[in-house]
C-alpha positions in Angstrom: 72.1 123.6 135.5 72.2 124.9 131.9 73.6 122.8 129.0 76.6 125.1 128.6 77.2 125.0 132.4 77.1 121.2 132.3 79.8 121.1 129.7 81.9 123.7 131.5 81.7 121.9 134.8 82.6 118.5 133.3 85.6 119.9 131.3 86.9 121.9 134.2 87.0 118.7 136.2 88.8 117.1 133.2 91.4 119.8 133.0 92.2 119.6 136.6 92.5 115.7 136.4 94.6 115.9 133.3 97.0 118.5 134.6 97.6 116.7 137.8 98.2 113.2 136.7 101.5 113.2 134.6 103.9 112.7 137.5 101.8 109.9 139.0 101.6 108.1 135.6 105.4 107.8 135.5 105.6 106.2 139.0 102.5 103.9 139.2 102.2 100.9 137.1 98.9 99.5 135.7 96.4 101.9 137.2 94.7 105.1 136.1 96.7 107.7 134.2 97.0 108.3 130.4 100.5 108.9 129.0 101.2 112.6 128.9 102.5 112.6 125.3 99.3 111.0 124.0 97.4 114.3 124.6 99.7 116.2 122.3 100.0 114.2 119.1 98.2 113.9 115.8 98.0 110.2 114.8 98.6 108.8 111.3 97.4 105.2 110.5 99.5 103.2 108.1 98.4 100.1 106.3 101.8 98.8 105.4 101.2 96.8 102.3 99.6 99.9 100.6 101.8 102.8 101.9 105.0 102.8 99.9 107.1 100.2 98.1 110.6 101.1 99.2 112.3 97.8 98.1 110.7 96.1 95.0 113.1 93.2 95.4 111.2 91.9 98.5 107.8 92.0 96.7 105.5 89.1 97.7 104.9 86.2 95.4 101.9 84.1 95.0 103.5 81.3 97.1 103.6 83.8 99.9 99.8 83.9 99.9 99.4 80.2 100.7 97.0 79.9 103.7 95.2 83.1 103.0 91.7 83.6 101.6 90.6 82.9 98.8 92.8 79.8 98.9 93.1 79.6 95.2 96.1 79.7 92.8 95.8 81.9 89.8 97.6 81.4 86.5 100.0 84.2 85.5 99.6 86.0 88.9 101.6 89.3 89.0 102.3 92.0 91.5 99.8 94.8 90.9 100.6 98.2 89.4 100.8 100.9 92.2 99.4 103.5 89.9 96.7 101.5 88.1 92.9 102.0 87.8 91.6 100.4 91.0 88.7 98.5 89.7 90.2 97.5 86.3 90.8 93.8 86.2 94.3 92.9 85.3 95.1 90.1 82.8 95.5 87.4 85.4 92.2 88.5 87.1 90.2 87.8 83.9 91.0 84.1 83.7 88.2 82.6 85.8 85.3 85.1 85.6 85.1 85.6 89.4 85.3 89.3 89.4 87.0 92.2 91.2 85.9 91.4 94.8 87.3 87.9 94.6 90.7 88.8 93.0 91.3 92.0 95.0 92.1 89.8 98.1 94.9 88.3 96.0 96.4 91.6 95.0 99.7 92.6 96.4 101.3 96.0 95.8 104.6 95.6 97.6 104.3 98.2 100.4 107.1 97.6 103.0 108.9 99.1 106.0 111.6 100.7 103.9 108.8 102.7 102.2 107.7 104.0 105.5 111.2 104.9 106.5 111.6 106.8 103.3 108.5 108.8 104.0 109.1 109.7 107.7 110.2 113.2 106.7 106.9 113.6 104.8 105.0 112.6 108.0 107.1 114.9 110.1 106.5 117.8 107.8 102.8 117.2 107.9 103.0 117.5 111.7 102.3 113.9 112.7 103.4 112.9 116.2 102.4 109.3 116.4 102.1 106.3 114.0 99.6 103.4 114.3 100.4 100.5 112.1 97.9 97.8 111.2 99.4 94.3 111.8 103.1 93.9 110.7 103.7 90.3 111.9 104.3 87.4 109.5 101.1 86.4 107.7 99.9 85.2 104.2 97.3 87.8 103.8 97.5 91.4 102.6 96.0 92.7 105.9 98.0 90.5 108.4 95.1 90.0 110.8 95.7 86.2 110.4 99.1 85.9 112.0 101.5 83.0 111.2 103.6 84.1 114.2 103.8 87.2 116.5 107.6 87.1 117.1 108.6 88.1 113.6 107.8 91.0 111.2 106.5 89.8 107.9 109.4 88.8 105.7 108.1 90.7 102.7 108.2 93.9 104.8 111.9 93.4 105.1 114.9 93.3 102.8 115.7 89.5 102.8 112.6 87.2 102.7 114.6 84.1 101.9 117.2 84.7 104.6 114.4 85.3 107.2 112.7 82.0 106.4 116.0 80.2 106.9 116.5 81.8 110.3 112.9 80.8 111.4 113.8 77.2 110.8 116.5 77.4 113.5 114.0 78.5 116.3 111.5 76.9 118.6 108.5 79.3 118.3 107.4 78.4 121.8 110.7 79.2 123.4 111.6 83.0 123.4 115.2 82.2 124.3 115.6 80.7 120.8 114.1 83.6 118.9 116.6 85.6 116.7 116.2 89.0 114.9 115.5 88.7 111.2 116.3 91.3 108.6 112.6 92.4 108.7 112.7 92.6 112.5 115.8 94.7 112.4 114.4 97.0 109.8 111.4 97.6 112.0 113.6 98.5 114.9 115.4 100.9 112.6 112.1 102.4 111.8 111.3 102.9 115.4 114.7 104.5 116.0 114.2 106.9 113.0 110.7 107.8 114.1 111.9 108.5 117.6 114.7 110.7 116.3 111.9 112.8 114.7 109.8 112.8 117.9 107.3 110.4 116.4 105.8 107.7 118.6 105.0 104.2 117.2 102.3 101.7 118.1 101.4 98.5 116.5 98.3 96.3 116.1 98.0 93.5 118.8 95.7 90.9 117.3 95.4 88.8 120.4 91.9 87.4 120.0 92.7 85.1 117.1 95.5 83.9 114.7 95.6 82.5 111.2 95.4 78.8 110.1 99.1 79.0 109.4 100.0 80.0 113.0 102.6 77.6 114.2 100.7 76.3 117.2 97.4 75.8 115.2 99.3 73.9 112.4 100.6 71.5 115.1 97.0 71.0 116.4 95.7 70.4 112.9 98.5 67.9 112.3 98.6 66.1 115.6 95.0 66.5 116.7 94.4 65.3 120.3 98.1 64.5 120.8 99.3 68.1 120.1 100.9 69.9 123.1 98.9 72.9 122.0 95.5 71.3 121.8 94.2 73.3 124.8 95.2 76.7 123.2 92.2 76.6 121.0 88.5 75.6 121.3 88.2 72.4 119.3 84.6 71.3 118.7 85.3 68.1 116.9 88.5 66.1 116.2 89.2 64.5 112.9 88.5 60.8 112.5 91.5 59.3 110.7 89.4 56.3 109.7 87.1 58.3 107.4 88.1 60.3 104.3 86.3 63.4 105.5 88.0 66.1 107.5 85.8 66.5 110.7 88.2 68.9 112.4 86.0 71.8 113.7 87.1 74.7 116.0 85.9 78.2 117.0 87.0 81.0 114.8 86.6 84.8 115.3 83.0 85.8 114.4 82.5 82.2 112.9 85.4 82.6 110.3 87.4 79.5 110.1 90.4 81.3 108.7 90.8 83.0 112.1 91.2 80.4 114.8 90.3 82.0 118.2 92.4 81.5 121.3 90.6 79.5 124.0 89.3 81.6 126.9 88.1 81.0 130.5 86.7 83.4 133.0 90.1 85.1 133.1 90.4 85.5 129.4 93.0 83.9 127.2 94.1 80.6 128.8 97.6 79.7 130.0 99.9 78.7 127.2 98.9 81.4 124.6 98.7 83.8 127.5 102.4 83.4 128.4 103.3 83.5 124.7 101.6 86.9 124.3 103.4 88.1 127.4 106.7 87.2 125.7 105.6 89.1 122.6 104.9 92.2 124.6 108.3 92.1 126.1 110.0 91.4 122.7 108.6 94.4 120.9 108.5 96.9 123.9 112.0 96.3 125.1 113.9 94.6 122.3 117.3 94.8 124.0 115.9 93.4 127.2 117.9 95.9 129.1 114.9 97.6 130.9 115.1 100.7 128.7 112.0 100.8 126.5 113.3 103.7 124.3 114.2 101.2 121.5 110.8 99.6 121.5 107.3 100.5 120.5 105.3 103.1 122.5 102.1 101.1 122.9 99.4 98.9 121.4 96.2 99.1 119.5 94.2 96.0 120.4 92.1 94.4 117.8 88.4 93.4 118.6 89.2 94.2 122.2 85.7 93.6 123.6 85.8 90.0 122.5 88.3 89.1 125.2 87.5 88.9 128.8 88.4 92.1 130.8 90.5 90.2 133.3 93.0 89.5 130.5 93.3 93.2 129.5 93.9 94.1 133.2 96.9 91.8 133.3 98.0 93.0 129.8 98.1 96.6 131.1 100.3 95.5 134.0 102.7 93.8 131.5 102.8 96.9 129.3 103.1 99.6 132.0 105.7 97.4 133.8 108.0 97.9 130.8 107.1 101.5 129.8 104.9 103.5 132.3 104.2 106.0 129.5 103.0 103.4 127.0 99.7 104.0 125.3 96.9 101.4 125.0 94.0 101.9 122.7 91.2 99.4 122.1 89.0 98.7 119.1 85.6 98.8 120.9 82.7 99.6 118.7 80.8 96.7 117.3 77.9 96.0 119.8 74.6 97.7 119.0 76.3 99.4 115.9 73.3 98.8 113.5 71.0 100.7 115.8 70.9 104.4 116.2 72.8 104.1 119.5 76.2 105.2 120.5 78.1 102.4 122.2 79.6 103.3 125.6 83.2 102.0 125.9 83.5 103.3 129.4 84.0 99.9 131.1 87.4 99.6 129.2 88.5 103.2 130.2 88.6 103.0 134.0 92.4 103.1 134.2 92.8 99.4 134.6 92.6 98.4 130.9 92.9 100.9 128.1 93.8 104.6 127.9 91.5 105.2 124.9 89.4 103.6 122.1 89.2 104.3 118.5 86.5 107.0 118.6 84.1 105.7 115.9 81.3 106.9 118.1 82.6 110.5 117.7 83.0 110.0 113.9 79.4 108.8 113.6 78.0 111.9 115.3 80.2 114.2 113.2 79.1 112.8 109.9 75.5 113.1 111.0 76.1 116.8 111.6 78.5 117.9 108.9 78.1 115.3 106.2 74.5 114.0 106.1 71.9 114.7 103.6 68.3 114.1 104.6 69.3 112.5 107.8 71.3 115.4 109.3 71.1 116.4 112.9 71.1 120.0 114.4 74.0 121.7 116.2 72.2 121.3 119.6 71.7 117.6 118.9 75.3 117.2 117.9 76.4 119.0 121.0 74.1 116.8 123.1 75.9 113.7 121.6 79.3 115.2 122.3 78.4 115.9 125.8 77.0 112.4 126.3 80.4 111.1 125.1 82.3 113.4 127.4 80.1 112.3 130.3 80.4 108.6 129.6 84.2 108.5 129.5 86.7 109.4 132.2 87.9 113.0 131.9 91.5 112.0 131.2 90.5 109.6 128.4 88.6 112.2 126.6 91.9 114.0 125.8 93.5 111.0 124.2 90.7 109.2 122.4 91.6 108.5 118.7 89.3 110.9 116.9 89.1 109.5 113.4 86.7 109.8 110.5 87.9 106.8 108.5 90.2 103.8 108.8 91.0 100.4 107.2 87.6 99.2 108.4 85.3 102.0 106.9 84.7 103.7 103.7 87.0 106.7 103.2 86.0 110.1 104.4 85.4 111.6 100.9 83.4 108.6 99.7 81.2 108.7 102.8 80.5 112.3 102.0 79.6 111.1 98.4 77.1 108.7 100.0 75.8 110.9 102.8 72.6 109.1 103.8 74.2 105.7 104.5 74.5 104.6 108.1 78.3 104.9 109.0 80.2 101.7 108.1 77.2 100.0 106.5 76.6 99.0 102.9 79.5 101.1 102.0 80.9 99.5 98.8 79.5 98.4 95.5 79.7 94.7 96.5 77.3 95.3 99.5 75.3 98.2 97.9 74.8 98.4 94.1 73.9 102.1 94.4 77.1 103.1 96.2 78.6 106.0 94.4 82.3 105.3 93.7 83.1 108.6 92.0 85.7 111.0 93.2 84.5 113.5 95.7 83.7 116.8 94.1 84.3 120.4 95.3 81.4 120.4 97.6 82.4 117.2 99.3 86.0 118.6 99.7 84.6 121.8 101.3 82.7 119.6 103.8 85.9 117.5 104.4 87.9 120.6 105.1 85.3 121.9 107.6 85.3 118.5 109.3 89.1 118.5 109.5 88.9 122.0 111.1 86.6 120.6 113.8 88.7 117.5 114.3 91.8 119.6 114.9 90.2 121.9 117.3 88.1 119.5 119.4 88.9 117.5 122.5 90.8 114.3 121.8 93.8 113.1 119.6 93.0 113.4 115.9 93.9 110.5 113.7 94.4 110.6 109.9 94.1 107.4 107.8 96.9 107.4 105.3 96.0 109.4 102.2 93.0 111.2 103.6 95.2 114.3 103.7 96.0 113.8 100.0 92.4 113.3 98.7 92.2 109.5 98.5 88.7 108.1 98.2 87.1 104.6 98.2 84.4 102.5 99.7 84.6 100.2 102.7 87.1 97.3 102.9 88.7 96.4 100.5 88.2 99.7 98.6 89.6 101.8 101.4 92.9 100.0 101.0 94.1 101.5 97.7 97.8 102.2 97.2 98.8 105.7 98.7 98.8 108.5 96.1 102.3 110.1 96.2 103.1 113.3 94.4 106.0 111.7 92.6 103.8 109.1 91.0 101.5 109.6 87.9 98.3 107.6 88.3 95.9 106.2 85.7 92.5 107.7 85.7 89.9 105.7 87.6 87.3 104.9 85.0 86.4 101.3 85.9 83.5 99.9 88.0 83.2 96.4 89.4 79.8 95.9 88.0 79.0 98.7 85.5 80.4 100.0 82.2 79.2 103.6 82.3 81.3 105.2 85.0 82.7 108.8 84.5 86.5 108.9 84.5 88.1 110.5 87.5 91.6 112.0 87.7 93.6 110.3 90.5 96.6 111.8 92.3 98.0 113.7 95.2 95.7 116.7 96.1 98.2 119.4 97.0 95.6 122.0 98.1 93.9 119.5 100.6 97.4 118.5 101.9 98.2 122.2 102.6 95.0 122.6 104.4 95.6 119.5 106.7 99.2 120.7 107.2 98.0 124.1 108.3 95.4 122.8 110.7 97.9 120.3 112.2 100.5 123.1 112.6 97.7 125.2 114.3 97.0 122.4 116.8 100.7 121.7 117.4 101.4 125.4 118.0 98.6 126.0 120.5 98.4 123.9 123.6 94.9 125.1 124.3 93.6 123.1 121.3 95.2 120.0 122.8 94.4 120.2 126.5 92.2 123.1 127.0 88.8 123.0 128.6 85.8 122.7 126.2 82.7 124.8 126.5 79.8 124.9 124.1 78.5 128.3 122.9 74.8 128.0 122.2 73.6 129.3 118.8 70.2 129.0 117.3 69.7 125.7 115.4 68.3 127.7 112.5 71.7 129.4 112.0 73.4 126.1 111.3 76.4 127.4 113.2 78.5 125.3 115.7 80.6 127.3 118.2 82.6 126.4 121.2 85.4 127.7 123.4 88.7 126.0 124.3 90.4 127.5 127.3 93.6 126.9 129.3 95.9 128.9 131.6 97.0 131.9 129.5 95.2 131.1 126.4 91.6 130.9 125.0 90.2 130.2 121.6 86.7 130.4 120.2 85.9 128.2 117.2 83.0 129.1 115.0 81.9 126.7 112.2 79.3 127.6 109.6 77.8 124.2 108.6 75.4 125.7 105.9 76.1 126.5 102.3 75.3 130.2 102.6 77.2 133.1 104.2 76.1 133.8 107.7 76.4 136.9 109.9 76.4 135.9 113.6 77.3 137.3 117.0 79.2 135.2 119.5 79.6 136.1 123.2 83.1 136.5 124.4 82.9 136.0 128.1 86.6 136.8 128.9 86.7 140.1 127.0 84.3 143.0 127.0 86.1 145.0 124.3 89.2 144.7 122.1 90.4 142.7 119.2 90.5 139.0 118.2 92.5 137.3 115.5 91.4 134.4 113.3 94.4 132.0 113.5 93.5 130.7 110.0 93.2 133.9 108.0 94.9 136.3 110.4 91.8 138.5 109.9 91.0 140.9 112.9 87.6 140.9 114.6 86.3 143.6 117.1 84.9 142.6 120.5 82.3 145.1 121.6 80.2 144.8 124.8 81.3 141.3 125.3 80.5 139.8 121.9 81.9 139.6 118.4 80.0 139.9 115.2 81.4 138.2 112.2 80.5 137.1 108.6 81.4 133.6 107.8 81.1 132.0 104.4 79.3 128.7 103.9 81.1 125.5 105.0 84.0 127.4 106.6 85.1 128.5 110.0 87.3 130.6 112.2 89.5 130.1 115.2 89.6 133.3 117.2 92.3 134.0 119.7 
């Protein structure tokens, strides 16, 4: 069978599977079937502390950071300027000589849930159909992956931090019947309501592999040692000996990090105790009113470091989730194993219909950067298509339509900065702290052309595109923490970025909202939202000579077909593409509205460098 025929056969099967499953999904709990809505959305990832400061009166204090790395108080600490030069040390950061990458973890900018609510119309206008929030639960860190509790939203994300703390004191964190709704909780429920009014879905980060050292059950274990009622919730390697001055208390932390105590597991995954607690958390946020109607709750979960937990747990987790909302979406973070090698990790074991609907598709991103954005290490169009085909073959047909196709996230360098450093392995040595030669400069016109072409591919390929906040506005930055700068809003005036964490000779870069790039993303998202074929249509590769540097493919569904042609070179190309479904006639480029003539079953076109067409 030819390469094109293989893709055609696989995707015809996919189309048949996807089109026939929606009604079953609403009736059957916990088995195969992706949510119908998840095939039709463009995702937007929000890092709450850095998205928008809607209520400055709730800004975090240094006291709120107790329990978070780097565990050091700093004289004259202040909230950071939203519009400041990212690498420039502030006065309080110059007092101990420890440098940018120490102090950046202590920075707080005051992003909160009111800021998100204020910008829901911005997201709606952009064409966003679903939001993924990194952790929102109470935590002392800026990133919130070290939870203090799962049953309350972080107090500094809500309007009344002091009142929320008083309410916590009236509860028993182990007993869900004692839990109340804080001002931050209620504001999050308002956010869900306002998002749903705009037909925007909401999922949140479930960090169920580990907690923080301030988590209520872990604090009890640290205090009471062997006598704690929660001692079996964690894997304790050594108890403290009270007869000695040393602290001998040792336990298992995620990836060896002591700040992140890991839940104890057996062959079934997370053990009883925390298992039941997590079940209660699922019910709390998916059906807040407890009335069996999930419309006032979240629409699903993104699951952190999902491959680190036994599959048996995730199978039960899916039953919990789908038992509340049969159309809930579950996406896992599955990408770490074998990542340093030139291999593409196969997440298929998690996508068999009994655990997750999708994974964050870093594997897809890695291949795309190697084709569109590499320098000396680039791959050909045929090799890229081979990798895409391998991905399609590895994953169930239905999952292919709902994978989170992303280029960047809170865990990678930003898209534009990766294009400024094109020969680095994706997500490796991607900031100045890990790589002294990493280029921190603002992406130039050439990088923006590549980004636009990659966005065009993202919005026309199989899967659900995901945009990391600010990518549509031209934000740039290295890997964590540099990818977590404050969002550039058009109503703010930003300082130029002229500082470097280790050098004094950086060229100044103008920072601010890129209106032209935003309009391009908005146009592409509207195109995808307008044409169902780009969301659920069959995919078929159209073979072109590797020497042409052109990638072409067809999307087809009942009543509509599109041909996408992308010129990945820097020079203008003239190329003929076969049009199997039309011998003669006229096609329209949906981007430019330019007309192209089909003659004898093919269309000949001239395409400028680093650009493309979507022919209908």
